[in-house]
BALOBA-1460 file (C-alpha; in Angstrom, 3 decimals):
// residues 295
<rec num="1" residu="x" x="-15.959" y="-8.933" z="10.508"/>
<rec num="2" residu="x" x="-16.101" y="-5.075" z="10.615"/>
<rec num="3" residu="x" x="-19.105" y="-3.256" z="11.896"/>
<rec num="4" residu="x" x="-18.060" y="0.347" z="12.029"/>
<rec num="5" residu="x" x="-16.362" y="2.648" z="9.496"/>
<rec num="6" residu="x" x="-12.856" y="3.714" z="10.431"/>
<rec num="7" residu="x" x="-13.220" y="6.862" z="8.876"/>
<rec num="8" residu="x" x="-16.366" y="8.510" z="10.390"/>
<rec num="9" residu="x" x="-17.457" y="5.831" z="12.779"/>
<rec num="10" residu="x" x="-20.811" y="4.979" z="10.665"/>
<rec num="11" residu="x" x="-22.499" y="1.487" z="11.258"/>
<rec num="12" residu="x" x="-24.745" y="1.157" z="8.176"/>
<rec num="13" residu="x" x="-23.220" y="-0.101" z="4.724"/>
<rec num="14" residu="x" x="-24.420" y="-0.743" z="1.572"/>
<rec num="15" residu="x" x="-23.042" y="-4.070" z="-0.572"/>
<rec num="16" residu="x" x="-20.734" y="-2.610" z="-3.896"/>
<rec num="17" residu="x" x="-19.689" y="-5.971" z="-5.267"/>
<rec num="18" residu="x" x="-18.890" y="-9.519" z="-5.000"/>
<rec num="19" residu="x" x="-14.879" y="-10.252" z="-5.288"/>
<rec num="20" residu="x" x="-12.991" y="-13.372" z="-5.799"/>
<rec num="21" residu="x" x="-9.781" y="-13.715" z="-4.370"/>
<rec num="22" residu="x" x="-8.049" y="-14.660" z="-7.560"/>
<rec num="23" residu="x" x="-4.448" y="-14.725" z="-6.114"/>
<rec num="24" residu="x" x="-4.370" y="-17.691" z="-3.449"/>
<rec num="25" residu="x" x="-7.952" y="-19.039" z="-2.125"/>
<rec num="26" residu="x" x="-10.505" y="-18.536" z="-4.764"/>
<rec num="27" residu="x" x="-13.044" y="-17.246" z="-1.802"/>
<rec num="28" residu="x" x="-15.733" y="-14.436" z="-2.496"/>
<rec num="29" residu="x" x="-15.120" y="-11.298" z="-0.491"/>
<rec num="30" residu="x" x="-18.198" y="-8.697" z="-0.233"/>
<rec num="31" residu="x" x="-16.543" y="-5.062" z="-0.584"/>
<rec num="32" residu="x" x="-19.187" y="-2.462" z="1.176"/>
<rec num="33" residu="x" x="-19.365" y="1.116" z="1.208"/>
<rec num="34" residu="x" x="-20.310" y="3.255" z="4.357"/>
<rec num="35" residu="x" x="-23.541" y="5.159" z="3.936"/>
<rec num="36" residu="x" x="-22.333" y="8.118" z="5.831"/>
<rec num="37" residu="x" x="-18.865" y="8.865" z="4.294"/>
<rec num="38" residu="x" x="-18.645" y="6.671" z="1.015"/>
<rec num="39" residu="x" x="-15.677" y="4.827" z="2.425"/>
<rec num="40" residu="x" x="-14.989" y="1.487" z="1.194"/>
<rec num="41" residu="x" x="-13.823" y="-1.778" z="2.765"/>
<rec num="42" residu="x" x="-14.075" y="-5.496" z="2.705"/>
<rec num="43" residu="x" x="-16.526" y="-5.984" z="5.585"/>
<rec num="44" residu="x" x="-16.171" y="-10.082" z="5.635"/>
<rec num="45" residu="x" x="-12.226" y="-9.816" z="5.836"/>
<rec num="46" residu="x" x="-11.040" y="-13.009" z="7.626"/>
<rec num="47" residu="x" x="-9.668" y="-12.826" z="11.351"/>
<rec num="48" residu="x" x="-5.905" y="-11.485" z="11.651"/>
<rec num="49" residu="x" x="-5.251" y="-14.824" z="13.064"/>
<rec num="50" residu="x" x="-5.957" y="-16.249" z="9.645"/>
<rec num="51" residu="x" x="-4.772" y="-13.776" z="7.321"/>
<rec num="52" residu="x" x="-1.335" y="-15.323" z="7.001"/>
<rec num="53" residu="x" x="-2.662" y="-17.992" z="4.737"/>
<rec num="54" residu="x" x="-3.843" y="-15.507" z="1.979"/>
<rec num="55" residu="x" x="-0.365" y="-14.783" z="1.445"/>
<rec num="56" residu="x" x="1.485" y="-17.952" z="1.109"/>
<rec num="57" residu="x" x="2.298" y="-18.074" z="-2.645"/>
<rec num="58" residu="x" x="5.182" y="-17.358" z="-4.630"/>
<rec num="59" residu="x" x="3.093" y="-15.360" z="-6.968"/>
<rec num="60" residu="x" x="2.850" y="-12.643" z="-3.984"/>
<rec num="61" residu="x" x="6.015" y="-10.830" z="-5.287"/>
<rec num="62" residu="x" x="6.021" y="-8.384" z="-2.549"/>
<rec num="63" residu="x" x="7.339" y="-11.124" z="-0.041"/>
<rec num="64" residu="x" x="9.271" y="-13.091" z="-2.787"/>
<rec num="65" residu="x" x="12.750" y="-12.883" z="-4.555"/>
<rec num="66" residu="x" x="11.874" y="-14.986" z="-7.047"/>
<rec num="67" residu="x" x="12.240" y="-13.996" z="-10.746"/>
<rec num="68" residu="x" x="10.365" y="-16.742" z="-12.464"/>
<rec num="69" residu="x" x="7.091" y="-16.212" z="-14.442"/>
<rec num="70" residu="x" x="6.408" y="-12.874" z="-16.666"/>
<rec num="71" residu="x" x="5.037" y="-10.917" z="-13.516"/>
<rec num="72" residu="x" x="7.884" y="-11.531" z="-11.101"/>
<rec num="73" residu="x" x="10.240" y="-10.719" z="-14.280"/>
<rec num="74" residu="x" x="8.247" y="-7.261" z="-14.806"/>
<rec num="75" residu="x" x="8.217" y="-6.603" z="-11.502"/>
<rec num="76" residu="x" x="11.897" y="-7.119" z="-10.633"/>
<rec num="77" residu="x" x="12.828" y="-5.154" z="-13.877"/>
<rec num="78" residu="x" x="10.817" y="-2.227" z="-12.948"/>
<rec num="79" residu="x" x="12.269" y="-2.242" z="-9.088"/>
<rec num="80" residu="x" x="15.491" y="-0.602" z="-9.788"/>
<rec num="81" residu="x" x="13.754" y="2.298" z="-11.377"/>
<rec num="82" residu="x" x="10.840" y="2.580" z="-8.680"/>
<rec num="83" residu="x" x="13.698" y="2.838" z="-6.004"/>
<rec num="84" residu="x" x="14.999" y="5.562" z="-7.464"/>
<rec num="85" residu="x" x="11.903" y="7.281" z="-7.913"/>
<rec num="86" residu="x" x="10.866" y="6.428" z="-4.394"/>
<rec num="87" residu="x" x="13.925" y="7.925" z="-3.170"/>
<rec num="88" residu="x" x="13.599" y="10.748" z="-4.892"/>
<rec num="89" residu="x" x="10.030" y="11.306" z="-3.314"/>
<rec num="90" residu="x" x="11.350" y="11.043" z="0.076"/>
<rec num="91" residu="x" x="14.542" y="13.035" z="-0.112"/>
<rec num="92" residu="x" x="12.792" y="16.549" z="-0.241"/>
<rec num="93" residu="x" x="13.556" y="17.621" z="3.538"/>
<rec num="94" residu="x" x="16.807" y="19.260" z="5.293"/>
<rec num="95" residu="x" x="15.782" y="17.353" z="8.165"/>
<rec num="96" residu="x" x="18.496" y="14.190" z="9.576"/>
<rec num="97" residu="x" x="17.910" y="11.034" z="7.275"/>
<rec num="98" residu="x" x="15.846" y="8.479" z="9.027"/>
<rec num="99" residu="x" x="13.315" y="6.482" z="7.633"/>
<rec num="100" residu="x" x="11.069" y="3.821" z="9.122"/>
<rec num="101" residu="x" x="9.410" y="1.735" z="6.212"/>
<rec num="102" residu="x" x="6.281" y="-0.431" z="7.313"/>
<rec num="103" residu="x" x="5.569" y="-3.448" z="5.471"/>
<rec num="104" residu="x" x="9.371" y="-3.601" z="3.954"/>
<rec num="105" residu="x" x="9.083" y="-6.887" z="2.268"/>
<rec num="106" residu="x" x="12.240" y="-8.314" z="1.395"/>
<rec num="107" residu="x" x="14.028" y="-4.928" z="2.412"/>
<rec num="108" residu="x" x="15.560" y="-4.009" z="-1.063"/>
<rec num="109" residu="x" x="13.546" y="-0.195" z="-0.835"/>
<rec num="110" residu="x" x="15.229" y="-0.128" z="2.990"/>
<rec num="111" residu="x" x="18.621" y="-0.975" z="1.470"/>
<rec num="112" residu="x" x="18.394" y="1.249" z="-1.310"/>
<rec num="113" residu="x" x="17.546" y="4.467" z="1.254"/>
<rec num="114" residu="x" x="20.673" y="2.732" z="3.174"/>
<rec num="115" residu="x" x="23.460" y="2.939" z="0.618"/>
<rec num="116" residu="x" x="22.471" y="6.425" z="0.218"/>
<rec num="117" residu="x" x="22.923" y="7.598" z="3.832"/>
<rec num="118" residu="x" x="19.812" y="6.877" z="5.618"/>
<rec num="119" residu="x" x="19.731" y="5.025" z="8.867"/>
<rec num="120" residu="x" x="16.772" y="2.183" z="8.355"/>
<rec num="121" residu="x" x="14.344" y="0.858" z="10.157"/>
<rec num="122" residu="x" x="11.556" y="-1.721" z="8.878"/>
<rec num="123" residu="x" x="8.451" y="-3.434" z="10.338"/>
<rec num="124" residu="x" x="7.393" y="-6.962" z="8.320"/>
<rec num="125" residu="x" x="5.039" y="-9.597" z="9.182"/>
<rec num="126" residu="x" x="6.532" y="-12.316" z="7.263"/>
<rec num="127" residu="x" x="9.381" y="-13.961" z="8.679"/>
<rec num="128" residu="x" x="10.943" y="-15.113" z="5.141"/>
<rec num="129" residu="x" x="10.572" y="-11.857" z="4.224"/>
<rec num="130" residu="x" x="12.122" y="-10.065" z="6.807"/>
<rec num="131" residu="x" x="14.871" y="-12.947" z="7.515"/>
<rec num="132" residu="x" x="15.773" y="-12.067" z="3.812"/>
<rec num="133" residu="x" x="16.363" y="-8.511" z="4.422"/>
<rec num="134" residu="x" x="17.967" y="-9.192" z="7.533"/>
<rec num="135" residu="x" x="20.388" y="-11.841" z="6.401"/>
<rec num="136" residu="x" x="20.973" y="-10.137" z="2.704"/>
<rec num="137" residu="x" x="21.574" y="-6.545" z="3.535"/>
<rec num="138" residu="x" x="22.196" y="-6.308" z="7.390"/>
<rec num="139" residu="x" x="18.718" y="-4.087" z="7.974"/>
<rec num="140" residu="x" x="17.129" y="-3.597" z="11.338"/>
<rec num="141" residu="x" x="13.750" y="-5.261" z="10.576"/>
<rec num="142" residu="x" x="11.603" y="-6.388" z="13.222"/>
<rec num="143" residu="x" x="8.049" y="-7.576" z="13.576"/>
<rec num="144" residu="x" x="4.998" y="-5.250" z="13.750"/>
<rec num="145" residu="x" x="4.576" y="-5.796" z="17.436"/>
<rec num="146" residu="x" x="8.245" y="-3.544" z="17.898"/>
<rec num="147" residu="x" x="6.513" y="-0.377" z="16.897"/>
<rec num="148" residu="x" x="4.688" y="-0.112" z="20.487"/>
<rec num="149" residu="x" x="7.855" y="-1.102" z="22.295"/>
<rec num="150" residu="x" x="9.319" y="1.707" z="24.916"/>
<rec num="151" residu="x" x="12.480" y="1.434" z="23.338"/>
<rec num="152" residu="x" x="11.950" y="1.875" z="19.697"/>
<rec num="153" residu="x" x="13.563" y="4.487" z="17.530"/>
<rec num="154" residu="x" x="11.815" y="7.943" z="17.951"/>
<rec num="155" residu="x" x="12.263" y="11.235" z="16.080"/>
<rec num="156" residu="x" x="11.502" y="9.505" z="12.888"/>
<rec num="157" residu="x" x="11.873" y="11.952" z="9.781"/>
<rec num="158" residu="x" x="10.046" y="9.686" z="7.243"/>
<rec num="159" residu="x" x="7.474" y="6.874" z="7.568"/>
<rec num="160" residu="x" x="6.797" y="5.215" z="4.670"/>
<rec num="161" residu="x" x="3.719" y="2.673" z="3.544"/>
<rec num="162" residu="x" x="4.279" y="1.626" z="-0.197"/>
<rec num="163" residu="x" x="0.915" y="-0.126" z="-0.927"/>
<rec num="164" residu="x" x="0.805" y="-1.486" z="2.731"/>
<rec num="165" residu="x" x="-1.366" y="0.596" z="4.653"/>
<rec num="166" residu="x" x="-4.355" y="-0.992" z="3.121"/>
<rec num="167" residu="x" x="-3.394" y="-4.579" z="4.674"/>
<rec num="168" residu="x" x="-3.321" y="-3.388" z="8.043"/>
<rec num="169" residu="x" x="-5.997" y="-4.372" z="10.030"/>
<rec num="170" residu="x" x="-5.112" y="-1.999" z="12.980"/>
<rec num="171" residu="x" x="-4.634" y="0.869" z="11.170"/>
<rec num="172" residu="x" x="-6.582" y="3.558" z="13.410"/>
<rec num="173" residu="x" x="-3.768" y="2.655" z="16.255"/>
<rec num="174" residu="x" x="-0.913" y="2.375" z="13.873"/>
<rec num="175" residu="x" x="-1.446" y="5.859" z="12.690"/>
<rec num="176" residu="x" x="-1.765" y="6.848" z="16.460"/>
<rec num="177" residu="x" x="1.361" y="5.429" z="17.504"/>
<rec num="178" residu="x" x="3.269" y="6.794" z="14.846"/>
<rec num="179" residu="x" x="2.404" y="10.762" z="15.647"/>
<rec num="180" residu="x" x="4.511" y="9.321" z="18.892"/>
<rec num="181" residu="x" x="7.730" y="8.616" z="17.410"/>
<rec num="182" residu="x" x="7.355" y="11.042" z="14.564"/>
<rec num="183" residu="x" x="9.956" y="14.233" z="14.296"/>
<rec num="184" residu="x" x="7.764" y="17.108" z="14.770"/>
<rec num="185" residu="x" x="8.434" y="18.420" z="11.149"/>
<rec num="186" residu="x" x="8.453" y="14.846" z="9.923"/>
<rec num="187" residu="x" x="6.456" y="13.391" z="7.030"/>
<rec num="188" residu="x" x="4.311" y="10.266" z="6.259"/>
<rec num="189" residu="x" x="4.267" y="8.933" z="2.794"/>
<rec num="190" residu="x" x="1.566" y="6.535" z="1.959"/>
<rec num="191" residu="x" x="0.789" y="4.876" z="-1.452"/>
<rec num="192" residu="x" x="-2.929" y="3.931" z="-1.858"/>
<rec num="193" residu="x" x="-4.454" y="2.094" z="-4.716"/>
<rec num="194" residu="x" x="-7.543" y="4.063" z="-5.889"/>
<rec num="195" residu="x" x="-10.874" y="2.374" z="-7.471"/>
<rec num="196" residu="x" x="-11.819" y="5.633" z="-9.093"/>
<rec num="197" residu="x" x="-9.067" y="5.099" z="-11.783"/>
<rec num="198" residu="x" x="-9.164" y="4.193" z="-15.428"/>
<rec num="199" residu="x" x="-8.199" y="0.615" z="-15.330"/>
<rec num="200" residu="x" x="-10.487" y="-0.069" z="-12.270"/>
<rec num="201" residu="x" x="-13.601" y="0.618" z="-14.329"/>
<rec num="202" residu="x" x="-12.112" y="-1.479" z="-17.235"/>
<rec num="203" residu="x" x="-11.341" y="-4.516" z="-14.903"/>
<rec num="204" residu="x" x="-14.030" y="-4.467" z="-12.498"/>
<rec num="205" residu="x" x="-13.896" y="-7.273" z="-10.188"/>
<rec num="206" residu="x" x="-10.781" y="-8.892" z="-11.612"/>
<rec num="207" residu="x" x="-9.040" y="-5.117" z="-10.610"/>
<rec num="208" residu="x" x="-5.627" y="-5.826" z="-9.331"/>
<rec num="209" residu="x" x="-6.321" y="-3.204" z="-6.719"/>
<rec num="210" residu="x" x="-9.112" y="-4.544" z="-4.785"/>
<rec num="211" residu="x" x="-7.006" y="-7.919" z="-4.244"/>
<rec num="212" residu="x" x="-9.247" y="-8.893" z="-1.744"/>
<rec num="213" residu="x" x="-8.922" y="-10.143" z="1.284"/>
<rec num="214" residu="x" x="-5.251" y="-8.841" z="1.476"/>
<rec num="215" residu="x" x="-6.617" y="-5.684" z="0.816"/>
<rec num="216" residu="x" x="-9.039" y="-4.651" z="3.531"/>
<rec num="217" residu="x" x="-9.349" y="-0.798" z="3.228"/>
<rec num="218" residu="x" x="-10.293" y="1.208" z="-0.239"/>
<rec num="219" residu="x" x="-9.747" y="4.875" z="0.091"/>
<rec num="220" residu="x" x="-10.431" y="7.361" z="-2.403"/>
<rec num="221" residu="x" x="-8.763" y="10.818" z="-2.019"/>
<rec num="222" residu="x" x="-11.728" y="12.303" z="-0.275"/>
<rec num="223" residu="x" x="-11.676" y="9.222" z="2.443"/>
<rec num="224" residu="x" x="-8.082" y="9.044" z="3.002"/>
<rec num="225" residu="x" x="-8.367" y="12.599" z="3.804"/>
<rec num="226" residu="x" x="-10.900" y="12.522" z="6.260"/>
<rec num="227" residu="x" x="-9.080" y="9.184" z="7.921"/>
<rec num="228" residu="x" x="-5.809" y="11.017" z="8.197"/>
<rec num="229" residu="x" x="-7.300" y="14.483" z="9.708"/>
<rec num="230" residu="x" x="-9.291" y="11.720" z="12.178"/>
<rec num="231" residu="x" x="-5.900" y="10.589" z="13.382"/>
<rec num="232" residu="x" x="-3.835" y="14.083" z="13.603"/>
<rec num="233" residu="x" x="-2.659" y="14.513" z="10.225"/>
<rec num="234" residu="x" x="-2.940" y="16.909" z="7.342"/>
<rec num="235" residu="x" x="-2.265" y="15.950" z="3.551"/>
<rec num="236" residu="x" x="0.544" y="18.341" z="2.566"/>
<rec num="237" residu="x" x="0.424" y="17.317" z="-1.269"/>
<rec num="238" residu="x" x="-0.207" y="14.079" z="-3.453"/>
<rec num="239" residu="x" x="1.651" y="12.648" z="-6.325"/>
<rec num="240" residu="x" x="0.990" y="9.570" z="-8.196"/>
<rec num="241" residu="x" x="3.244" y="6.266" z="-8.905"/>
<rec num="242" residu="x" x="4.014" y="6.430" z="-12.700"/>
<rec num="243" residu="x" x="4.104" y="2.567" z="-13.505"/>
<rec num="244" residu="x" x="1.037" y="1.337" z="-11.152"/>
<rec num="245" residu="x" x="-1.340" y="1.469" z="-14.291"/>
<rec num="246" residu="x" x="0.991" y="-0.966" z="-16.374"/>
<rec num="247" residu="x" x="1.678" y="-3.432" z="-13.179"/>
<rec num="248" residu="x" x="-2.168" y="-3.146" z="-12.592"/>
<rec num="249" residu="x" x="-3.113" y="-3.655" z="-16.048"/>
<rec num="250" residu="x" x="-0.544" y="-6.692" z="-16.211"/>
<rec num="251" residu="x" x="-2.176" y="-8.463" z="-13.160"/>
<rec num="252" residu="x" x="-5.581" y="-7.923" z="-13.701"/>
<rec num="253" residu="x" x="-5.522" y="-9.203" z="-17.652"/>
<rec num="254" residu="x" x="-3.887" y="-12.454" z="-15.683"/>
<rec num="255" residu="x" x="-6.831" y="-12.694" z="-13.640"/>
<rec num="256" residu="x" x="-9.177" y="-12.496" z="-16.631"/>
<rec num="257" residu="x" x="-7.296" y="-14.973" z="-18.467"/>
<rec num="258" residu="x" x="-8.066" y="-13.641" z="-21.711"/>
<rec num="259" residu="x" x="-4.264" y="-13.565" z="-23.486"/>
<rec num="260" residu="x" x="-5.889" y="-12.424" z="-26.616"/>
<rec num="261" residu="x" x="-6.295" y="-8.845" z="-24.932"/>
<rec num="262" residu="x" x="-2.832" y="-8.521" z="-23.810"/>
<rec num="263" residu="x" x="-1.826" y="-6.460" z="-26.095"/>
<rec num="264" residu="x" x="-4.239" y="-3.826" z="-25.211"/>
<rec num="265" residu="x" x="-2.615" y="-3.900" z="-21.839"/>
<rec num="266" residu="x" x="-0.062" y="-0.729" z="-22.526"/>
<rec num="267" residu="x" x="-2.803" y="1.081" z="-24.078"/>
<rec num="268" residu="x" x="-4.798" y="0.840" z="-21.072"/>
<rec num="269" residu="x" x="-2.365" y="1.574" z="-18.844"/>
<rec num="270" residu="x" x="-1.086" y="4.623" z="-20.458"/>
<rec num="271" residu="x" x="-4.749" y="5.975" z="-20.670"/>
<rec num="272" residu="x" x="-4.919" y="5.507" z="-17.312"/>
<rec num="273" residu="x" x="-1.756" y="7.225" z="-16.797"/>
<rec num="274" residu="x" x="-2.715" y="10.356" z="-18.694"/>
<rec num="275" residu="x" x="-5.941" y="10.602" z="-16.259"/>
<rec num="276" residu="x" x="-4.036" y="10.447" z="-13.410"/>
<rec num="277" residu="x" x="-1.512" y="13.185" z="-13.998"/>
<rec num="278" residu="x" x="-4.128" y="15.236" z="-15.232"/>
<rec num="279" residu="x" x="-6.067" y="14.822" z="-11.744"/>
<rec num="280" residu="x" x="-4.382" y="12.434" z="-8.599"/>
<rec num="281" residu="x" x="-7.937" y="11.613" z="-7.778"/>
<rec num="282" residu="x" x="-8.165" y="9.695" z="-10.963"/>
<rec num="283" residu="x" x="-4.741" y="7.977" z="-10.360"/>
<rec num="284" residu="x" x="-4.424" y="4.265" z="-10.532"/>
<rec num="285" residu="x" x="-2.230" y="4.973" z="-7.047"/>
<rec num="286" residu="x" x="-2.302" y="8.124" z="-5.074"/>
<rec num="287" residu="x" x="1.070" y="9.056" z="-2.860"/>
<rec num="288" residu="x" x="-0.241" y="11.153" z="-0.070"/>
<rec num="289" residu="x" x="2.392" y="12.914" z="1.926"/>
<rec num="290" residu="x" x="1.260" y="13.711" z="5.487"/>
<rec num="291" residu="x" x="2.433" y="15.896" z="8.396"/>
<rec num="292" residu="x" x="1.320" y="16.718" z="11.754"/>
<rec num="293" residu="x" x="-1.827" y="18.773" z="12.067"/>
<rec num="294" residu="x" x="-1.205" y="22.235" z="13.334"/>
<rec num="295" residu="x" x="-2.664" y="22.580" z="16.592"/>
């Protein structure tokens, strides 16, 4: 049970909605909003020691290399394009090419960066996914606890969270630790779902971006900017991930089980994409570029 807002420290919350875990447990969880700053989070999130059971399914594609099923096939086809897109987002820098990917899954993104000259490091909580990346690609992927060890690499020029930060229980501690190992001119890139997007309004509690209880924290642009500043960062710019609206609509449609409406999925995804391009604070996912706050 979370008792304090991680953005402002407030302790009074109002219920937003009840949301079912459509992927694994079918249990229902409560999304609340801080009455002081409007930040949203899952108040009755399972203890961290029990979190692993909510990822134990082949349908959780970030930890799976299976290409069976429509969702997995779409995900793997889109992945090669997204790898190049993410590399382009990262590579706008003249600094040394070192990157730490947090929540790296099976390691495809890190391997892509390694093949393009980067010194790569990864953190991954899933033993199965971590072992796959180590064995298949020869990557340096460690357990999350390694981040706090004295011998962990320093002066990292880029740290990435591709839809991972919203999963992390001790997210404030992680952000504080990254300040110690980040290059003075380095960047932290954080991709997060945004509940102000078009498809969240269409699908309601079926929207894939909620993904309770795996997604604990539910930021919008205002509250994430506040959170980043509280931990010593400043948001230098934002962008979007253009395929996310379509992926979220695809998953959300599968949760609703209304197959006759699937034809609307590309339309809804395109509307959401267009709105996100016009205003990042209405995008399906927002990518934040953080730098160390000027003293």
